[in-house]
LUMGUGU-344433 format. One record per residue: residue number from 1; x, y, z of N, C-alpha, C, O in turn. Coordinates in nm, 3 decimals, decimal comma, padded with zeros to 5 digits. Example, Ala and Ser with C-alpha at 12.3 -4.5 7.8 and 13.67 -1.06 7.14 Angstrom:
+-------+---------+---------+---------+---------+---------+---------+---------+---------+---------+---------+---------+---------+
: dotor :      nu :      nv :      nw :     cau :     cav :     caw :      cu :      cv :      cw :      ou :      ov :      ow :
+-------+---------+---------+---------+---------+---------+---------+---------+---------+---------+---------+---------+---------+
:     1 :  01,319 : -00,569 :  00,780 :  01,230 : -00,450 :  00,780 :  01,320 : -00,330 :  00,780 :  01,424 : -00,332 :  00,846 :
:     2 :  01,285 : -00,225 :  00,708 :  01,367 : -00,106 :  00,714 :  01,290 :  00,003 :  00,787 :  01,341 :  00,114 :  00,804 :
+-------+---------+---------+---------+---------+---------+---------+---------+---------+---------+---------+---------+---------+
END
This chain:
+-------+---------+---------+---------+---------+---------+---------+---------+---------+---------+---------+---------+---------+
: dotor :      nu :      nv :      nw :     cau :     cav :     caw :      cu :      cv :      cw :      ou :      ov :      ow :
+-------+---------+---------+---------+---------+---------+---------+---------+---------+---------+---------+---------+---------+
:     1 :  03,659 : -03,474 : -05,279 :  03,670 : -03,615 : -05,247 :  03,547 : -03,656 : -05,166 :  03,512 : -03,591 : -05,068 :
:     2 :  03,484 : -03,763 : -05,209 :  03,365 : -03,811 : -05,140 :  03,405 : -03,900 : -05,024 :  03,510 : -03,964 : -05,024 :
:     3 :  03,318 : -03,902 : -04,924 :  03,339 : -03,990 : -04,809 :  03,307 : -04,133 : -04,847 :  03,272 : -04,162 : -04,962 :
:     4 :  03,318 : -04,223 : -04,752 :  03,290 : -04,363 : -04,781 :  03,144 : -04,381 : -04,821 :  03,055 : -04,313 : -04,771 :
:     5 :  03,121 : -04,474 : -04,912 :  02,984 : -04,502 : -04,956 :  02,904 : -04,555 : -04,837 :  02,954 : -04,637 : -04,759 :
:     6 :  02,782 : -04,509 : -04,825 :  02,698 : -04,554 : -04,716 :  02,650 : -04,696 : -04,745 :  02,597 : -04,725 : -04,852 :
:     7 :  02,669 : -04,783 : -04,650 :  02,630 : -04,922 : -04,665 :  02,477 : -04,933 : -04,657 :  02,415 : -04,875 : -04,568 :
:     8 :  02,419 : -05,005 : -04,750 :  02,275 : -05,024 : -04,750 :  02,239 : -05,133 : -04,651 :  02,303 : -05,237 : -04,645 :
:     9 :  02,136 : -05,109 : -04,574 :  02,086 : -05,206 : -04,477 :  02,035 : -05,329 : -04,553 :  01,951 : -05,315 : -04,641 :
:    10 :  02,085 : -05,447 : -04,522 :  02,039 : -05,568 : -04,593 :  01,888 : -05,590 : -04,580 :  01,825 : -05,643 : -04,672 :
:    11 :  01,830 : -05,551 : -04,467 :  01,686 : -05,568 : -04,450 :  01,610 : -05,478 : -04,548 :  01,505 : -05,518 : -04,600 :
:    12 :  01,660 : -05,359 : -04,573 :  01,596 : -05,269 : -04,671 :  01,597 : -05,335 : -04,809 :  01,497 : -05,333 : -04,880 :
:    13 :  01,710 : -05,392 : -04,845 :  01,720 : -05,461 : -04,975 :  01,621 : -05,577 : -04,983 :  01,557 : -05,597 : -05,086 :
:    14 :  01,610 : -05,652 : -04,876 :  01,516 : -05,765 : -04,874 :  01,372 : -05,717 : -04,882 :  01,290 : -05,779 : -04,950 :
:    15 :  01,341 : -05,607 : -04,814 :  01,206 : -05,550 : -04,822 :  01,175 : -05,502 : -04,963 :  01,065 : -05,521 : -05,014 :
:    16 :  01,273 : -05,439 : -05,027 :  01,253 : -05,396 : -05,167 :  01,216 : -05,517 : -05,254 :  01,126 : -05,508 : -05,337 :
:    17 :  01,285 : -05,626 : -05,235 :  01,258 : -05,746 : -05,315 :  01,119 : -05,802 : -05,286 :  01,046 : -05,838 : -05,378 :
:    18 :  01,083 : -05,810 : -05,158 :  00,953 : -05,865 : -05,120 :  00,839 : -05,777 : -05,171 :  00,733 : -05,827 : -05,208 :
:    19 :  00,861 : -05,647 : -05,171 :  00,757 : -05,552 : -05,212 :  00,764 : -05,513 : -05,360 :  00,695 : -05,419 : -05,402 :
:    20 :  00,844 : -05,581 : -05,437 :  00,866 : -05,542 : -05,576 :  00,740 : -05,544 : -05,663 :  00,734 : -05,475 : -05,764 :
:    21 :  00,640 : -05,622 : -05,625 :  00,516 : -05,627 : -05,703 :  00,413 : -05,522 : -05,660 :  00,307 : -05,509 : -05,721 :
:    22 :  00,445 : -05,448 : -05,556 :  00,353 : -05,345 : -05,505 :  00,400 : -05,207 : -05,551 :  00,518 : -05,186 : -05,579 :
:    23 :  00,306 : -05,114 : -05,558 :  00,338 : -04,975 : -05,597 :  00,378 : -04,897 : -05,472 :  00,304 : -04,810 : -05,425 :
:    24 :  00,496 : -04,928 : -05,418 :  00,541 : -04,863 : -05,296 :  00,639 : -04,751 : -05,326 :  00,706 : -04,749 : -05,429 :
:    25 :  00,646 : -04,659 : -05,233 :  00,749 : -04,557 : -05,235 :  00,828 : -04,573 : -05,105 :  00,781 : -04,635 : -05,010 :
:    26 :  00,947 : -04,516 : -05,104 :  01,031 : -04,524 : -04,985 :  01,042 : -04,386 : -04,921 :  01,046 : -04,284 : -04,989 :
:    27 :  01,046 : -04,387 : -04,789 :  01,056 : -04,262 : -04,715 :  01,141 : -04,288 : -04,591 :  01,123 : -04,389 : -04,523 :
:    28 :  01,232 : -04,197 : -04,562 :  01,312 : -04,209 : -04,440 :  01,224 : -04,169 : -04,322 :  01,170 : -04,058 : -04,317 :
:    29 :  01,212 : -04,261 : -04,226 :  01,132 : -04,237 : -04,106 :  01,192 : -04,317 : -03,991 :  01,250 : -04,423 : -04,013 :
:    30 :  01,178 : -04,267 : -03,871 :  01,222 : -04,339 : -03,751 :  01,369 : -04,379 : -03,757 :  01,409 : -04,476 : -03,692 :
:    31 :  01,450 : -04,305 : -03,832 :  01,591 : -04,338 : -03,844 :  01,618 : -04,454 : -03,937 :  01,731 : -04,504 : -03,943 :
:    32 :  01,518 : -04,499 : -04,010 :  01,533 : -04,609 : -04,105 :  01,464 : -04,574 : -04,235 :  01,444 : -04,457 : -04,267 :
:    33 :  01,427 : -04,677 : -04,309 :  01,356 : -04,661 : -04,435 :  01,221 : -04,727 : -04,420 :  01,212 : -04,843 : -04,380 :
:    34 :  01,115 : -04,654 : -04,454 :  00,980 : -04,710 : -04,452 :  00,926 : -04,716 : -04,594 :  00,960 : -04,633 : -04,679 :
:    35 :  00,843 : -04,815 : -04,618 :  00,781 : -04,836 : -04,747 :  00,635 : -04,797 : -04,735 :  00,564 : -04,842 : -04,645 :
:    36 :  00,591 : -04,712 : -04,828 :  00,458 : -04,655 : -04,825 :  00,376 : -04,708 : -04,942 :  00,426 : -04,722 : -05,053 :
:    37 :  00,250 : -04,736 : -04,915 :  00,156 : -04,781 : -05,017 :  00,036 : -04,688 : -05,010 : -00,034 : -04,684 : -04,908 :
:    38 :  00,012 : -04,614 : -05,116 : -00,097 : -04,516 : -05,114 : -00,077 : -04,410 : -05,008 : -00,174 : -04,355 : -04,956 :
:    39 :  00,049 : -04,380 : -04,975 :  00,077 : -04,280 : -04,874 :  00,073 : -04,330 : -04,731 :  00,102 : -04,255 : -04,638 :
:    40 :  00,037 : -04,457 : -04,713 :  00,031 : -04,517 : -04,580 :  00,151 : -04,610 : -04,559 :  00,188 : -04,685 : -04,648 :
:    41 :  00,210 : -04,602 : -04,440 :  00,324 : -04,689 : -04,411 :  00,282 : -04,835 : -04,403 :  00,184 : -04,870 : -04,338 :
:    42 :  00,359 : -04,921 : -04,472 :  00,336 : -05,065 : -04,470 :  00,436 : -05,130 : -04,375 :  00,397 : -05,198 : -04,279 :
:    43 :  00,562 : -05,109 : -04,402 :  00,669 : -05,173 : -04,326 :  00,796 : -05,091 : -04,344 :  00,804 : -05,003 : -04,429 :
:    44 :  00,892 : -05,122 : -04,262 :  01,020 : -05,054 : -04,274 :  01,120 : -05,109 : -04,175 :  01,103 : -05,218 : -04,120 :
:    45 :  01,224 : -05,032 : -04,154 :  01,326 : -05,073 : -04,060 :  01,331 : -04,975 : -03,944 :  01,313 : -04,854 : -03,961 :
:    46 :  01,354 : -05,028 : -03,827 :  01,370 : -04,948 : -03,706 :  01,486 : -05,009 : -03,629 :  01,475 : -05,119 : -03,575 :
:    47 :  01,596 : -04,936 : -03,624 :  01,718 : -04,984 : -03,558 :  01,759 : -05,123 : -03,611 :  01,800 : -05,209 : -03,534 :
:    48 :  01,747 : -05,142 : -03,741 :  01,791 : -05,266 : -03,804 :  01,693 : -05,382 : -03,795 :  01,723 : -05,492 : -03,841 :
:    49 :  01,577 : -05,358 : -03,736 :  01,476 : -05,463 : -03,725 :  01,354 : -05,425 : -03,810 :  01,339 : -05,310 : -03,851 :
:    50 :  01,268 : -05,524 : -03,836 :  01,148 : -05,500 : -03,915 :  01,043 : -05,427 : -03,833 :  01,018 : -05,462 : -03,718 :
:    51 :  00,983 : -05,326 : -03,892 :  00,867 : -05,258 : -03,836 :  00,752 : -05,287 : -03,933 :  00,758 : -05,249 : -04,050 :
:    52 :  00,648 : -05,353 : -03,883 :  00,534 : -05,390 : -03,968 :  00,407 : -05,327 : -03,914 :  00,381 : -05,330 : -03,794 :
:    53 :  00,328 : -05,269 : -04,004 :  00,201 : -05,210 : -03,966 :  00,092 : -05,315 : -03,989 :  00,057 : -05,347 : -04,103 :
:    54 :  00,038 : -05,367 : -03,880 : -00,060 : -05,475 : -03,891 : -00,201 : -05,430 : -03,858 : -00,297 : -05,504 : -03,883 :
:    55 : -00,216 : -05,312 : -03,802 : -00,348 : -05,262 : -03,763 : -00,382 : -05,303 : -03,621 : -00,335 : -05,404 : -03,570 :
:    56 : -00,465 : -05,222 : -03,558 : -00,501 : -05,246 : -03,417 : -00,574 : -05,378 : -03,397 : -00,554 : -05,445 : -03,296 :
:    57 : -00,659 : -05,417 : -03,493 : -00,736 : -05,540 : -03,478 : -00,647 : -05,664 : -03,477 : -00,679 : -05,762 : -03,410 :
:    58 : -00,537 : -05,662 : -03,551 : -00,447 : -05,777 : -03,560 : -00,330 : -05,768 : -03,462 : -00,245 : -05,856 : -03,457 :
:    59 : -00,326 : -05,660 : -03,383 : -00,212 : -05,636 : -03,295 : -00,189 : -05,750 : -03,195 : -00,077 : -05,801 : -03,185 :
:    60 : -00,292 : -05,790 : -03,123 : -00,276 : -05,894 : -03,019 : -00,228 : -06,025 : -03,080 : -00,139 : -06,090 : -03,025 :
:    61 : -00,287 : -06,065 : -03,192 : -00,245 : -06,190 : -03,258 : -00,101 : -06,180 : -03,307 : -00,025 : -06,276 : -03,297 :
:    62 : -00,063 : -06,064 : -03,359 :  00,074 : -06,047 : -03,409 :  00,175 : -06,057 : -03,295 :  00,284 : -06,112 : -03,313 :
:    63 :  00,138 : -06,005 : -03,178 :  00,229 : -06,011 : -03,063 :  00,251 : -06,154 : -03,013 :  00,347 : -06,180 : -02,941 :
:    64 :  00,164 : -06,246 : -03,051 :  00,180 : -06,386 : -03,011 :  00,282 : -06,459 : -03,097 :  00,327 : -06,568 : -03,062 :
:    65 :  00,320 : -06,400 : -03,209 :  00,416 : -06,463 : -03,300 :  00,557 : -06,452 : -03,242 :  00,588 : -06,358 : -03,169 :
:    66 :  00,642 : -06,549 : -03,274 :  00,779 : -06,545 : -03,221 :  00,853 : -06,418 : -03,264 :  00,841 : -06,372 : -03,377 :
:    67 :  00,930 : -06,365 : -03,171 :  01,021 : -06,252 : -03,195 :  00,950 : -06,119 : -03,218 :  01,013 : -06,023 : -03,261 :
:    68 :  00,820 : -06,111 : -03,189 :  00,743 : -05,987 : -03,211 :  00,726 : -05,912 : -03,079 :  00,708 : -05,972 : -02,973 :
:    69 :  00,730 : -05,780 : -03,089 :  00,703 : -05,697 : -02,973 :  00,635 : -05,568 : -03,020 :  00,643 : -05,531 : -03,137 :
:    70 :  00,570 : -05,502 : -02,927 :  00,499 : -05,379 : -02,958 :  00,597 : -05,267 : -02,989 :  00,698 : -05,251 : -02,920 :
:    71 :  00,568 : -05,190 : -03,092 :  00,648 : -05,070 : -03,118 :  00,615 : -04,970 : -03,009 :  00,498 : -04,950 : -02,975 :
:    72 :  00,718 : -04,906 : -02,956 :  00,699 : -04,799 : -02,858 :  00,793 : -04,686 : -02,893 :  00,913 : -04,707 : -02,911 :
:    73 :  00,740 : -04,569 : -02,903 :  00,824 : -04,451 : -02,917 :  00,820 : -04,384 : -02,780 :  00,895 : -04,424 : -02,691 :
:    74 :  00,737 : -04,286 : -02,760 :  00,720 : -04,230 : -02,625 :  00,612 : -04,308 : -02,549 :  00,599 : -04,296 : -02,427 :
:    75 :  00,536 : -04,388 : -02,623 :  00,429 : -04,472 : -02,565 :  00,405 : -04,588 : -02,662 :  00,452 : -04,583 : -02,776 :
:    76 :  00,332 : -04,692 : -02,619 :  00,302 : -04,802 : -02,711 :  00,225 : -04,752 : -02,833 :  00,143 : -04,661 : -02,824 :
:    77 :  00,253 : -04,815 : -02,946 :  00,186 : -04,778 : -03,071 :  00,111 : -04,901 : -03,124 :  00,164 : -04,972 : -03,210 :
:    78 : -00,010 : -04,926 : -03,074 : -00,086 : -05,043 : -03,122 : -00,104 : -05,039 : -03,273 : -00,129 : -04,933 : -03,331 :
:    79 : -00,090 : -05,154 : -03,334 : -00,102 : -05,164 : -03,479 :  00,034 : -05,169 : -03,547 :  00,043 : -05,201 : -03,666 :
:    80 :  00,138 : -05,137 : -03,473 :  00,274 : -05,139 : -03,526 :  00,357 : -05,238 : -03,445 :  00,366 : -05,228 : -03,322 :
:    81 :  00,417 : -05,333 : -03,513 :  00,491 : -05,442 : -03,449 :  00,637 : -05,437 : -03,494 :  00,666 : -05,416 : -03,612 :
:    82 :  00,727 : -05,457 : -03,399 :  00,869 : -05,472 : -03,431 :  00,899 : -05,621 : -03,423 :  00,861 : -05,689 : -03,328 :
:    83 :  00,969 : -05,670 : -03,525 :  01,006 : -05,811 : -03,530 :  01,158 : -05,821 : -03,526 :  01,226 : -05,766 : -03,613 :
:    84 :  01,209 : -05,890 : -03,426 :  01,354 : -05,909 : -03,413 :  01,406 : -05,983 : -03,536 :  01,332 : -06,057 : -03,601 :
:    85 :  01,533 : -05,964 : -03,565 :  01,593 : -06,026 : -03,684 :  01,575 : -06,177 : -03,688 :  01,562 : -06,234 : -03,796 :
:    86 :  01,575 : -06,241 : -03,572 :  01,555 : -06,386 : -03,570 :  01,419 : -06,425 : -03,627 :  01,400 : -06,538 : -03,673 :
:    87 :  01,324 : -06,331 : -03,625 :  01,191 : -06,357 : -03,679 :  01,175 : -06,325 : -03,826 :  01,069 : -06,348 : -03,884 :
:    88 :  01,281 : -06,271 : -03,887 :  01,274 : -06,237 : -04,030 :  01,393 : -06,291 : -04,108 :  01,408 : -06,262 : -04,227 :
:    89 :  01,478 : -06,370 : -04,043 :  01,596 : -06,424 : -04,111 :  01,559 : -06,510 : -04,232 :  01,625 : -06,507 : -04,335 :
:    90 :  01,453 : -06,587 : -04,217 :  01,408 : -06,671 : -04,329 :  01,319 : -06,586 : -04,420 :  01,232 : -06,513 : -04,372 :
:    91 :  01,341 : -06,597 : -04,550 :  01,263 : -06,517 : -04,645 :  01,113 : -06,541 : -04,631 :  01,034 : -06,447 : -04,643 :
:    92 :  01,072 : -06,665 : -04,605 :  00,928 : -06,692 : -04,594 :  00,868 : -06,622 : -04,472 :  00,752 : -06,583 : -04,475 :
:    93 :  00,946 : -06,606 : -04,365 :  00,895 : -06,534 : -04,248 :  00,881 : -06,384 : -04,278 :  00,782 : -06,322 : -04,241 :
:    94 :  00,981 : -06,328 : -04,345 :  00,973 : -06,188 : -04,384 :  00,854 : -06,166 : -04,478 :  00,779 : -06,069 : -04,461 :
:    95 :  00,837 : -06,253 : -04,575 :  00,723 : -06,241 : -04,669 :  00,590 : -06,247 : -04,594 :  00,497 : -06,174 : -04,629 :
:    96 :  00,580 : -06,334 : -04,493 :  00,454 : -06,347 : -04,417 :  00,422 : -06,218 : -04,342 :  00,308 : -06,173 : -04,341 :
:    97 :  00,522 : -06,158 : -04,278 :  00,499 : -06,031 : -04,208 :  00,460 : -05,921 : -04,306 :  00,368 : -05,844 : -04,279 :
:    98 :  00,530 : -05,914 : -04,417 :  00,500 : -05,810 : -04,517 :  00,361 : -05,831 : -04,575 :  00,288 : -05,734 : -04,597 :
:    99 :  00,323 : -05,955 : -04,601 :  00,190 : -05,983 : -04,655 :  00,081 : -05,939 : -04,557 : -00,021 : -05,885 : -04,597 :
:   100 :  00,104 : -05,963 : -04,429 :  00,008 : -05,919 : -04,326 : -00,005 : -05,767 : -04,328 : -00,115 : -05,713 : -04,320 :
:   101 :  00,108 : -05,699 : -04,337 :  00,107 : -05,552 : -04,339 :  00,042 : -05,497 : -04,465 : -00,038 : -05,404 : -04,458 :
:   102 :  00,075 : -05,554 : -04,580 :  00,017 : -05,508 : -04,707 : -00,135 : -05,529 : -04,705 : -00,210 : -05,441 : -04,746 :
:   103 : -00,179 : -05,645 : -04,657 : -00,323 : -05,673 : -04,653 : -00,395 : -05,569 : -04,567 : -00,504 : -05,523 : -04,603 :
:   104 : -00,336 : -05,532 : -04,454 : -00,398 : -05,430 : -04,370 : -00,399 : -05,294 : -04,439 : -00,504 : -05,229 : -04,446 :
:   105 : -00,286 : -05,251 : -04,490 : -00,276 : -05,117 : -04,548 : -00,367 : -05,102 : -04,670 : -00,415 : -04,993 : -04,698 :
:   106 : -00,390 : -05,210 : -04,742 : -00,481 : -05,202 : -04,857 : -00,625 : -05,178 : -04,816 : -00,708 : -05,146 : -04,902 :
:   107 : -00,658 : -05,192 : -04,687 : -00,793 : -05,160 : -04,639 : -00,808 : -05,012 : -04,607 : -00,919 : -04,963 : -04,584 :
:   108 : -00,696 : -04,939 : -04,605 : -00,698 : -04,797 : -04,570 : -00,718 : -04,711 : -04,694 : -00,674 : -04,748 : -04,802 :
:   109 : -00,784 : -04,597 : -04,678 : -00,794 : -04,506 : -04,793 : -00,657 : -04,446 : -04,821 : -00,579 : -04,420 : -04,729 :
:   110 : -00,627 : -04,423 : -04,949 : -00,499 : -04,359 : -04,982 : -00,495 : -04,219 : -04,926 : -00,597 : -04,150 : -04,918 :
:   111 : -00,376 : -04,176 : -04,887 : -00,358 : -04,038 : -04,839 : -00,331 : -03,950 : -04,960 : -00,249 : -03,983 : -05,046 :
:   112 : -00,399 : -03,839 : -04,965 : -00,382 : -03,745 : -05,076 : -00,288 : -03,636 : -05,030 : -00,305 : -03,578 : -04,922 :
:   113 : -00,186 : -03,609 : -05,113 : -00,088 : -03,504 : -05,077 : -00,140 : -03,368 : -05,114 : -00,072 : -03,268 : -05,092 :
+-------+---------+---------+---------+---------+---------+---------+---------+---------+---------+---------+---------+---------+
END
């Protein structure tokens, strides 16, 4: 007998839809799901919120946006922004964050496995 089906995070589903035109793969990271482009993390979920990779150069400007804060694990991680759900509730806001992350990650060389 199988246990209860695991509920899919609605933000993961929304990210899949927003990234459907990109050649992304999914990887479990940080206790959530991250989307990878060329082996580099673009965006994902962290404790139910959006994690967007914007790059160090865009970090300060991204932090000025509503509902954005610096990602911190054991220390601050410049280039990675967490956006509270209030900042991604509207599809156009989520698309804008993802577009910023995709644009940055496309400047990086692909990682070779």
